[in-house]
All heavy atoms as an XYZ file, in Angstrom:
680
protein
N     -10.218    -44.844     16.838
C     -10.946    -45.406     15.750
C     -12.290    -44.621     15.599
O     -12.914    -44.226     16.456
C     -11.213    -46.867     15.988
C     -12.294    -47.466     15.143
S     -12.693    -49.234     15.378
C     -12.770    -49.372     17.056
N     -12.683    -44.458     14.329
C     -13.977    -43.829     14.027
C     -14.992    -44.851     13.724
O     -14.660    -45.905     13.167
C     -13.841    -42.901     12.814
C     -12.657    -41.941     12.916
C     -13.106    -40.704     13.513
C     -11.817    -39.842     13.531
N     -11.911    -38.526     13.630
N     -16.245    -44.565     14.131
C     -17.390    -45.419     13.843
C     -18.610    -44.698     13.370
O     -18.660    -43.489     13.710
C     -17.672    -46.304     15.072
N     -19.480    -45.342     12.746
C     -20.711    -44.648     12.293
C     -21.894    -45.373     13.075
O     -22.056    -46.557     13.146
C     -20.979    -44.879     10.806
C     -22.314    -44.309     10.306
C     -19.824    -44.190      9.992
N     -22.689    -44.506     13.753
C     -23.749    -44.950     14.549
C     -25.058    -44.576     13.750
O     -25.244    -43.363     13.452
C     -23.811    -44.363     16.018
C     -25.058    -44.842     16.750
C     -22.572    -44.687     16.731
N     -25.934    -45.524     13.451
C     -27.172    -45.226     12.738
C     -28.315    -45.524     13.707
O     -28.311    -46.603     14.378
C     -27.308    -46.116     11.472
O     -26.205    -45.987     10.677
N     -29.280    -44.686     13.693
C     -30.456    -44.875     14.567
C     -31.649    -44.633     13.664
O     -31.807    -43.593     13.068
C     -30.498    -43.818     15.741
C     -31.644    -44.054     16.693
C     -29.152    -43.882     16.495
N     -32.605    -45.570     13.685
C     -33.802    -45.502     12.887
C     -35.001    -45.965     13.714
O     -34.957    -46.938     14.420
C     -33.696    -46.361     11.680
C     -32.499    -46.035     10.842
C     -34.977    -46.372     10.821
C     -32.153    -46.896      9.743
N     -36.121    -45.271     13.546
C     -37.351    -45.635     14.203
C     -38.354    -44.582     14.186
O     -38.167    -43.481     13.625
N     -39.443    -44.800     14.872
C     -40.539    -43.752     14.971
C     -40.018    -42.574     15.710
O     -39.425    -42.696     16.747
C     -41.762    -44.377     15.619
C     -42.956    -43.435     15.637
C     -44.174    -44.140     16.205
C     -45.242    -43.041     16.266
N     -46.336    -43.419     17.101
N     -40.325    -41.334     15.195
C     -39.854    -40.159     15.862
C     -40.555    -39.953     17.174
O     -41.805    -40.148     17.268
C     -40.093    -38.943     14.960
C     -39.501    -37.677     15.450
O     -38.446    -37.813     16.154
O     -40.046    -36.646     15.192
N     -39.776    -39.606     18.214
C     -40.319    -39.170     19.472
C     -39.274    -38.433     20.274
O     -38.041    -38.521     19.974
C     -40.776    -40.423     20.250
C     -39.729    -41.434     20.556
C     -40.266    -42.639     21.209
N     -40.777    -42.332     22.578
C     -41.325    -43.174     23.394
N     -41.465    -44.395     23.024
N     -41.780    -42.783     24.579
N     -39.682    -37.780     21.298
C     -38.770    -36.964     22.087
C     -37.781    -37.819     22.853
O     -38.179    -38.912     23.326
C     -39.598    -36.175     23.136
O     -40.594    -35.387     22.454
C     -38.720    -35.284     24.025
N     -36.516    -37.431     22.860
C     -35.471    -38.067     23.752
C     -34.520    -38.987     22.983
O     -33.598    -39.433     23.616
N     -34.733    -39.211     21.686
C     -33.849    -40.164     20.957
C     -32.388    -39.647     20.934
O     -31.497    -40.308     21.352
C     -34.352    -40.416     19.588
C     -35.688    -41.091     19.581
C     -33.281    -41.338     18.847
C     -36.348    -41.227     18.221
N     -32.268    -38.372     20.482
C     -30.878    -37.824     20.442
C     -30.216    -37.753     21.846
O     -29.101    -38.116     21.984
C     -30.909    -36.446     19.757
C     -31.412    -36.578     18.283
C     -29.504    -35.770     19.855
C     -31.589    -35.252     17.575
N     -31.000    -37.340     22.771
C     -30.510    -37.255     24.196
C     -30.048    -38.584     24.697
O     -28.995    -38.618     25.358
C     -31.561    -36.598     25.048
N     -30.834    -39.595     24.446
C     -30.470    -40.928     24.922
C     -29.182    -41.476     24.284
O     -28.305    -42.013     25.000
C     -31.625    -41.924     24.724
N     -29.045    -41.345     23.003
C     -27.894    -41.813     22.287
C     -26.691    -40.972     22.751
O     -25.617    -41.558     23.007
C     -28.055    -41.868     20.767
C     -26.859    -42.249     20.062
C     -29.304    -42.773     20.423
N     -26.822    -39.707     22.677
C     -25.667    -38.827     23.003
C     -25.226    -39.044     24.423
O     -24.038    -39.011     24.743
C     -26.056    -37.305     22.698
N     -26.213    -39.128     25.359
C     -25.851    -39.430     26.746
C     -25.095    -40.739     26.897
O     -24.116    -40.791     27.663
N     -25.568    -41.761     26.225
C     -24.910    -43.082     26.356
C     -23.454    -42.988     25.730
O     -22.521    -43.601     26.285
C     -25.714    -44.168     25.603
N     -23.272    -42.271     24.662
C     -21.947    -42.147     24.119
C     -21.087    -41.314     25.063
O     -19.895    -41.652     25.259
C     -22.035    -41.394     22.777
C     -22.639    -42.206     21.590
C     -22.889    -41.366     20.336
C     -21.807    -43.392     21.197
N     -21.550    -40.261     25.599
C     -20.768    -39.415     26.600
C     -20.387    -40.276     27.806
O     -19.198    -40.098     28.277
C     -21.583    -38.173     26.947
N     -21.208    -41.075     28.223
C     -20.876    -41.964     29.434
C     -19.717    -42.922     29.146
O     -18.988    -43.281     30.024
C     -22.119    -42.770     29.841
C     -23.175    -41.998     30.453
C     -24.466    -42.775     30.720
O     -24.393    -44.053     30.404
O     -25.459    -42.283     31.226
N     -19.480    -43.183     27.884
C     -18.457    -44.054     27.490
C     -17.229    -43.343     26.933
O     -16.413    -43.886     26.326
C     -19.000    -45.095     26.479
C     -19.961    -46.105     27.069
C     -20.920    -46.592     26.069
N     -21.886    -47.494     26.791
C     -22.912    -47.083     27.526
N     -23.197    -45.849     27.654
N     -23.723    -48.042     28.089
N     -17.239    -41.995     27.028
C     -16.157    -41.136     26.633
C     -16.006    -41.176     25.121
O     -14.870    -41.154     24.664
C     -14.842    -41.529     27.377
C     -13.863    -40.283     27.396
O     -14.302    -39.106     27.303
N     -12.606    -40.630     27.515
N     -17.111    -41.273     24.346
C     -17.061    -41.308     22.928
C     -17.588    -39.945     22.416
O     -18.647    -39.537     22.766
C     -17.966    -42.434     22.436
C     -17.326    -43.815     22.902
C     -18.101    -42.399     20.880
C     -18.192    -45.007     22.537
N     -16.768    -39.306     21.617
C     -17.059    -37.987     21.055
C     -17.825    -38.105     19.787
O     -17.482    -38.852     18.847
C     -15.749    -37.234     20.811
C     -16.013    -35.810     20.441
O     -16.841    -35.120     21.082
N     -15.327    -35.334     19.382
N     -18.888    -37.328     19.641
C     -19.649    -37.168     18.379
C     -19.007    -36.065     17.546
O     -18.925    -34.992     17.920
C     -21.116    -36.791     18.659
C     -21.816    -37.821     19.540
C     -21.877    -36.603     17.340
C     -23.165    -37.295     20.079
N     -18.471    -36.519     16.390
C     -17.797    -35.587     15.545
C     -18.699    -34.993     14.394
O     -18.497    -33.900     13.946
C     -16.601    -36.229     14.824
C     -15.521    -36.627     15.799
C     -14.248    -37.086     15.142
O     -14.292    -37.433     13.920
O     -13.196    -37.180     15.798
N     -19.703    -35.751     14.017
C     -20.674    -35.166     13.070
C     -22.006    -35.905     13.293
O     -22.033    -37.042     13.692
C     -20.156    -35.514     11.643
C     -20.840    -34.691     10.553
O     -21.704    -33.868     10.896
O     -20.521    -34.903      9.386
N     -23.036    -35.214     12.988
C     -24.421    -35.763     13.207
C     -25.378    -35.210     12.166
O     -25.321    -34.013     11.797
C     -24.947    -35.468     14.665
C     -26.285    -36.076     14.871
C     -24.954    -34.014     14.900
C     -26.782    -35.998     16.344
N     -26.192    -36.074     11.664
C     -27.216    -35.688     10.727
C     -28.491    -36.438     11.069
O     -28.427    -37.699     11.427
C     -26.731    -36.119      9.281
O     -27.835    -35.861      8.406
N     -29.634    -35.719     11.078
C     -30.855    -36.354     11.461
C     -31.995    -35.789     10.610
O     -31.864    -34.606     10.256
C     -31.170    -36.344     12.952
C     -31.448    -35.004     13.464
C     -32.905    -34.603     13.453
O     -33.757    -35.465     13.541
N     -33.216    -33.368     13.372
N     -32.907    -36.655     10.276
C     -34.027    -36.180      9.460
C     -35.225    -37.132      9.746
O     -35.084    -38.132     10.400
C     -33.655    -36.263      7.936
O     -34.667    -35.608      7.224
C     -33.463    -37.674      7.440
N     -36.424    -36.700      9.232
C     -37.591    -37.520      9.235
C     -37.843    -37.973      7.816
O     -37.947    -37.203      6.951
C     -38.830    -36.754      9.757
C     -38.549    -36.161     11.162
C     -40.000    -37.694      9.805
C     -38.225    -37.119     12.214
N     -37.870    -39.294      7.652
C     -37.972    -39.854      6.237
C     -39.159    -40.853      6.319
O     -39.082    -41.888      7.072
C     -36.699    -40.519      5.836
C     -36.748    -40.901      4.435
S     -35.109    -41.548      3.636
C     -34.022    -41.631      4.962
N     -40.180    -40.594      5.620
C     -41.386    -41.522      5.579
C     -41.912    -41.773      6.955
O     -42.093    -42.920      7.384
C     -41.102    -42.773      4.827
C     -40.755    -42.620      3.398
N     -41.725    -42.226      2.430
C     -39.603    -42.569      2.712
C     -41.164    -42.032      1.287
N     -39.860    -42.244      1.360
N     -42.048    -40.754      7.781
C     -42.516    -40.818      9.104
C     -41.565    -41.578     10.051
O     -41.950    -41.882     11.227
C     -43.912    -41.525      9.191
O     -44.820    -40.816      8.403
N     -40.331    -41.814      9.660
C     -39.345    -42.444     10.559
C     -38.224    -41.446     10.858
O     -37.784    -40.727      9.927
C     -38.786    -43.633      9.918
C     -39.745    -44.857      9.906
O     -40.242    -45.151     10.988
N     -39.982    -45.433      8.765
N     -37.719    -41.453     12.122
C     -36.607    -40.745     12.513
C     -35.366    -41.483     12.003
O     -35.253    -42.673     12.160
C     -36.543    -40.706     14.020
C     -35.332    -40.036     14.593
C     -35.256    -38.663     14.766
C     -34.242    -40.832     15.014
C     -34.098    -38.063     15.309
C     -33.134    -40.247     15.503
C     -33.085    -38.904     15.695
N     -34.395    -40.783     11.406
C     -33.235    -41.348     10.854
C     -32.055    -40.465     11.327
O     -32.023    -39.293     10.994
C     -33.251    -41.416      9.356
C     -31.875    -42.034      8.856
C     -34.386    -42.283      8.836
N     -31.117    -41.041     11.982
C     -29.912    -40.296     12.489
C     -28.642    -41.054     12.174
O     -28.601    -42.262     12.401
C     -30.061    -40.015     14.035
C     -28.831    -39.232     14.559
S     -29.102    -38.743     16.283
C     -29.174    -40.275     17.127
N     -27.682    -40.383     11.636
C     -26.392    -40.921     11.424
C     -25.330    -40.123     12.132
O     -25.309    -38.836     11.986
C     -26.043    -41.048      9.920
C     -27.069    -41.961      9.264
C     -24.673    -41.631      9.720
C     -26.975    -42.026      7.776
N     -24.474    -40.752     12.941
C     -23.445    -40.008     13.678
C     -22.053    -40.605     13.342
O     -21.910    -41.798     13.208
C     -23.615    -40.139     15.165
C     -24.891    -39.697     15.778
S     -24.953    -40.180     17.487
C     -25.740    -38.760     18.156
N     -21.128    -39.739     13.160
C     -19.686    -40.192     13.070
C     -19.132    -39.947     14.436
O     -19.192    -38.833     14.979
C     -18.946    -39.357     12.029
C     -17.416    -39.738     11.963
C     -17.201    -41.145     11.476
C     -16.705    -38.745     10.956
N     -18.590    -40.978     15.087
C     -18.057    -40.898     16.457
C     -16.629    -41.381     16.528
O     -16.144    -42.073     15.675
C     -18.930    -41.716     17.479
C     -20.386    -41.212     17.503
C     -18.907    -43.172     17.140
N     -15.942    -40.738     17.492
C     -14.571    -41.092     17.735
C     -14.456    -41.924     18.984
O     -14.805    -41.460     20.078
C     -13.729    -39.798     17.888
C     -12.194    -40.113     18.043
O     -11.814    -41.298     18.163
O     -11.453    -39.130     18.017
N     -14.039    -43.201     18.850
C     -14.014    -44.125     20.023
C     -12.670    -44.236     20.600
O     -12.409    -45.081     21.490
C     -14.524    -45.538     19.587
O     -13.697    -46.009     18.577
C     -15.919    -45.452     19.013
N     -11.704    -43.415     20.182
C     -10.272    -43.460     20.568
C     -10.079    -43.499     22.066
O      -9.214    -44.230     22.549
C      -9.535    -42.266     19.928
C      -8.061    -42.517     19.819
C      -7.683    -43.654     18.883
O      -8.338    -43.785     17.866
O      -6.741    -44.396     19.169
N     -10.919    -42.678     22.801
C     -10.734    -42.576     24.274
C     -11.536    -43.606     25.033
O     -11.591    -43.596     26.213
C     -10.975    -41.192     24.708
C     -10.041    -40.161     24.210
C     -10.322    -38.770     24.686
C      -9.297    -37.780     24.102
N      -9.673    -36.456     24.444
N     -12.218    -44.471     24.348
C     -13.096    -45.455     24.929
C     -12.455    -46.832     24.667
O     -11.853    -47.099     23.684
C     -14.481    -45.396     24.372
O     -15.279    -46.500     24.749
N     -12.738    -47.731     25.571
C     -12.246    -49.105     25.378
C     -13.345    -50.084     25.139
O     -13.179    -51.304     25.356
C     -11.382    -49.540     26.613
C     -12.064    -49.551     27.887
O     -13.293    -49.237     27.914
N     -11.496    -49.908     28.926
N     -14.410    -49.613     24.610
C     -15.637    -50.433     24.357
C     -15.586    -50.980     22.963
O     -15.471    -50.159     21.990
C     -16.933    -49.685     24.622
C     -18.099    -50.553     24.351
C     -17.015    -49.094     25.998
N     -15.540    -52.323     22.778
C     -15.559    -52.870     21.367
C     -16.870    -52.506     20.694
O     -17.922    -52.312     21.334
C     -15.486    -54.365     21.608
C     -15.072    -54.579     22.988
C     -15.441    -53.329     23.753
N     -16.867    -52.348     19.372
C     -17.998    -51.908     18.607
C     -19.254    -52.747     18.841
O     -20.323    -52.254     18.918
C     -17.689    -51.754     17.154
C     -16.638    -50.665     16.789
C     -16.525    -50.516     15.312
C     -17.038    -49.353     17.355
N     -19.064    -54.088     18.842
C     -20.232    -54.940     19.109
C     -20.860    -54.724     20.449
O     -22.106    -54.677     20.624
C     -19.867    -56.410     18.837
C     -18.729    -56.971     19.754
O     -17.995    -56.134     20.277
O     -18.661    -58.164     19.935
N     -20.052    -54.536     21.452
C     -20.528    -54.257     22.779
C     -21.198    -52.815     22.810
O     -22.240    -52.623     23.478
C     -19.407    -54.309     23.830
C     -19.913    -54.188     25.231
C     -18.874    -54.387     26.278
C     -19.457    -54.173     27.634
N     -18.422    -54.265     28.674
N     -20.573    -51.889     22.149
C     -21.116    -50.565     22.105
C     -22.535    -50.583     21.443
O     -23.477    -49.947     21.955
C     -20.293    -49.634     21.248
C     -20.764    -48.197     21.056
C     -20.944    -47.491     22.308
C     -19.754    -47.420     20.087
N     -22.684    -51.276     20.372
C     -24.007    -51.478     19.764
C     -25.036    -51.998     20.708
O     -26.129    -51.442     20.898
C     -23.932    -52.314     18.527
S     -25.399    -52.397     17.525
N     -24.640    -53.032     21.456
C     -25.591    -53.622     22.433
C     -25.938    -52.672     23.570
O     -27.120    -52.496     23.903
C     -24.981    -54.914     23.030
O     -24.625    -55.847     22.004
C     -25.857    -55.538     24.080
N     -24.929    -51.943     24.029
C     -25.228    -50.931     25.089
C     -26.103    -49.710     24.648
O     -26.897    -49.251     25.351
C     -23.874    -50.482     25.695
C     -23.117    -51.510     26.440
C     -21.747    -51.141     26.872
O     -21.283    -49.956     26.565
O     -21.086    -51.893     27.578
N     -25.824    -49.352     23.311
C     -26.635    -48.243     22.806
C     -28.082    -48.710     22.649
O     -29.043    -47.966     22.926
C     -26.126    -47.724     21.547
C     -24.757    -46.901     21.634
C     -24.327    -46.437     20.233
C     -24.951    -45.688     22.492
N     -28.265    -49.948     22.125
C     -29.579    -50.452     21.907
C     -30.339    -50.579     23.244
O     -31.493    -50.236     23.330
C     -29.564    -51.820     21.250
C     -30.803    -52.438     20.797
C     -31.458    -51.563     19.684
O     -30.841    -51.294     18.698
N     -32.711    -51.272     19.835
N     -29.622    -50.952     24.293
C     -30.159    -50.994     25.676
C     -30.629    -49.592     26.072
O     -31.608    -49.488     26.754
C     -29.229    -51.600     26.617
O     -29.723    -51.670     27.874
N     -29.790    -48.566     25.762
C     -30.079    -47.219     26.234
C     -31.267    -46.656     25.591
O     -31.980    -45.749     26.194
C     -28.860    -46.288     25.990
N     -31.710    -47.160     24.396
C     -32.853    -46.619     23.740
C     -33.972    -47.659     23.598
O     -34.962    -47.374     22.875
C     -32.464    -46.118     22.306
C     -31.500    -44.986     22.390
C     -32.030    -47.246     21.399
N     -33.980    -48.702     24.352
C     -34.893    -49.777     24.261
C     -36.353    -49.238     24.454
O     -37.265    -49.776     23.830
C     -34.651    -50.951     25.211
C     -34.777    -50.544     26.644
C     -34.493    -51.733     27.580
C     -34.648    -51.252     28.996
N     -33.711    -51.855     29.919
N     -36.573    -48.349     25.313
C     -37.940    -47.835     25.590
C     -38.392    -46.872     24.526
O     -39.532    -46.380     24.555
C     -38.016    -47.245     26.978
C     -37.788    -48.214     28.067
O     -38.008    -49.437     27.832
O     -37.280    -47.804     29.155
N     -37.498    -46.413     23.629
C     -37.875    -45.415     22.633
C     -38.302    -46.015     21.230
O     -38.699    -45.331     20.355
C     -36.691    -44.488     22.430
C     -36.292    -43.653     23.655
C     -35.039    -42.832     23.360
C     -37.400    -42.731     24.081
N     -38.137    -47.405     21.115
C     -38.672    -48.031     19.931
C     -37.786    -47.727     18.651
O     -38.375    -47.706     17.566
N     -36.530    -47.544     18.848
C     -35.629    -47.303     17.684
C     -34.595    -48.409     17.647
O     -34.379    -49.115     18.667
C     -34.922    -45.931     17.800
C     -35.988    -44.773     17.627
C     -34.041    -45.768     19.005
N     -33.985    -48.576     16.524
C     -32.917    -49.527     16.315
C     -31.588    -48.826     16.105
O     -31.527    -47.781     15.423
C     -33.193    -50.336     15.074
O     -34.562    -50.979     15.207
C     -32.186    -51.414     14.813
N     -30.557    -49.345     16.681
C     -29.223    -48.776     16.619
C     -28.291    -49.724     15.906
O     -28.287    -50.938     16.271
C     -28.722    -48.424     17.976
C     -27.206    -47.849     17.940
C     -29.553    -47.440     18.745
N     -27.405    -49.252     15.002
C     -26.427    -50.038     14.361
C     -25.087    -49.279     14.551
O     -25.073    -48.067     14.378
C     -26.676    -50.274     12.867
C     -27.906    -51.041     12.641
N     -28.025    -52.404     12.790
C     -29.186    -50.632     12.261
C     -29.245    -52.779     12.525
N     -29.978    -51.725     12.177
N     -24.014    -49.973     14.772
C     -22.695    -49.358     14.892
C     -21.728    -50.106     13.928
O     -21.732    -51.365     13.955
C     -22.116    -49.466     16.360
C     -20.749    -48.868     16.428
C     -23.048    -48.794     17.310
N     -21.040    -49.395     13.091
C     -20.091    -49.952     12.114
C     -18.837    -49.191     12.115
O     -18.808    -47.963     12.346
C     -20.649    -49.820     10.721
C     -21.947    -50.630     10.429
C     -22.419    -50.364      9.035
O     -22.615    -49.162      8.659
N     -22.619    -51.408      8.244
N     -17.710    -49.835     11.943
C     -16.429    -49.209     11.739
C     -16.565    -48.267     10.566
O     -17.214    -48.600      9.568
C     -15.359    -50.298     11.484
C     -13.918    -49.749     11.516
N     -13.486    -49.000     10.560
C     -13.003    -49.744     12.521
C     -12.162    -48.616     10.853
N     -11.995    -49.094     12.107
N     -15.950    -47.127     10.631
C     -16.082    -46.091      9.558
C     -15.612    -46.702      8.216
O     -16.254    -46.424      7.196
C     -15.168    -44.908      9.909
C     -15.231    -43.811      8.798
C     -14.290    -42.712      9.092
O     -13.201    -42.908      9.708
O     -14.609    -41.560      8.619
N     -14.561    -47.461      8.126
C     -14.095    -47.991      6.923
C     -15.124    -48.989      6.250
O     -15.329    -48.968      5.070
C     -12.791    -48.765      7.056
C     -11.620    -47.943      7.508
O     -11.742    -46.655      7.243
O     -10.648    -48.392      8.014
N     -15.809    -49.777      7.054
C     -16.850    -50.668      6.565
C     -18.007    -49.839      6.020
O     -18.510    -50.135      4.920
C     -17.271    -51.608      7.661
C     -18.448    -52.544      7.314
C     -18.075    -53.446      6.126
C     -18.838    -53.372      8.482
N     -18.425    -48.838      6.734
C     -19.509    -48.019      6.279
C     -19.146    -47.371      4.927
O     -20.008    -47.334      4.005
C     -19.851    -46.898      7.342
C     -20.959    -45.982      6.969
C     -22.284    -46.364      7.207
C     -20.688    -44.764      6.379
C     -23.342    -45.507      6.861
C     -21.710    -43.892      5.953
C     -23.046    -44.294      6.296
N     -17.955    -46.795      4.879
C     -17.406    -46.140      3.602
C     -17.431    -47.150      2.497
O     -17.890    -46.802      1.335
C     -16.058    -45.490      3.847
C     -16.137    -44.218      4.713
O     -17.169    -43.701      4.922
O     -15.056    -43.912      5.116
N     -17.015    -48.285      2.679
C     -16.883    -49.281      1.662
C     -18.312    -49.708      1.132
O     -18.539    -49.928     -0.083
C     -16.129    -50.572      2.124
O     -14.857    -50.273      2.361
N     -19.232    -49.818      2.042
C     -20.622    -50.250      1.683
C     -21.341    -49.113      0.887
O     -22.215    -49.491      0.199
C     -21.376    -50.580      2.933
C     -20.937    -51.857      3.604
S     -21.788    -52.216      5.146
C     -23.502    -52.179      4.646
N     -20.962    -47.938      1.154
C     -21.695    -46.752      0.565
C     -20.913    -45.992     -0.546
O     -21.179    -44.920     -0.889
C     -22.146    -45.831      1.681
C     -23.075    -46.426      2.631
N     -22.691    -47.129      3.749
C     -24.369    -46.603      2.526
C     -23.719    -47.641      4.349
N     -24.806    -47.328      3.690
N     -19.831    -46.609     -0.973
C     -19.018    -46.009     -2.083
C     -19.683    -46.304     -3.402
O     -20.171    -47.427     -3.695
C     -17.677    -46.632     -2.055
C     -16.711    -45.952     -3.016
C     -15.257    -46.429     -2.898
N     -14.769    -46.096     -1.550
C     -14.053    -46.950     -0.872
N     -13.702    -48.118     -1.345
N     -13.650    -46.633      0.367
N     -19.797    -45.239     -4.212
C     -20.384    -45.394     -5.530
C     -19.271    -45.574     -6.579
O     -18.289    -44.934     -6.575
C     -21.239    -44.092     -5.899
C     -22.472    -44.085     -4.867
C     -21.792    -44.255     -7.308
C     -23.307    -42.919     -5.057
C-alpha cells in the first residue's frame, strides 16, 4: 500500500533525517519526496511504500510524530487514495 506522509513546522536541522530514519526502521521505502520552505515553515511531502511493513497507518502516524517530537513539526499520514481524492481538481 502507498501512503503520503506530510511534515510541516519550523525549519531546523534533522527533520528529514528523523523522518527517513523512522521510516527505514519500519521497512518503509520512500518513493518520492518533495520539500520546501513556505512562509518560514518547512513543508515536506513523501510518497512511501508500506508493503513490506505491517504497521497500520494510524500507528505509523503516532510513531513518526514521536520520532520528531523534539523538532517541533507535525506529521500526517494518509492512504494515497485518500490524499489523491482530497487533492483532485
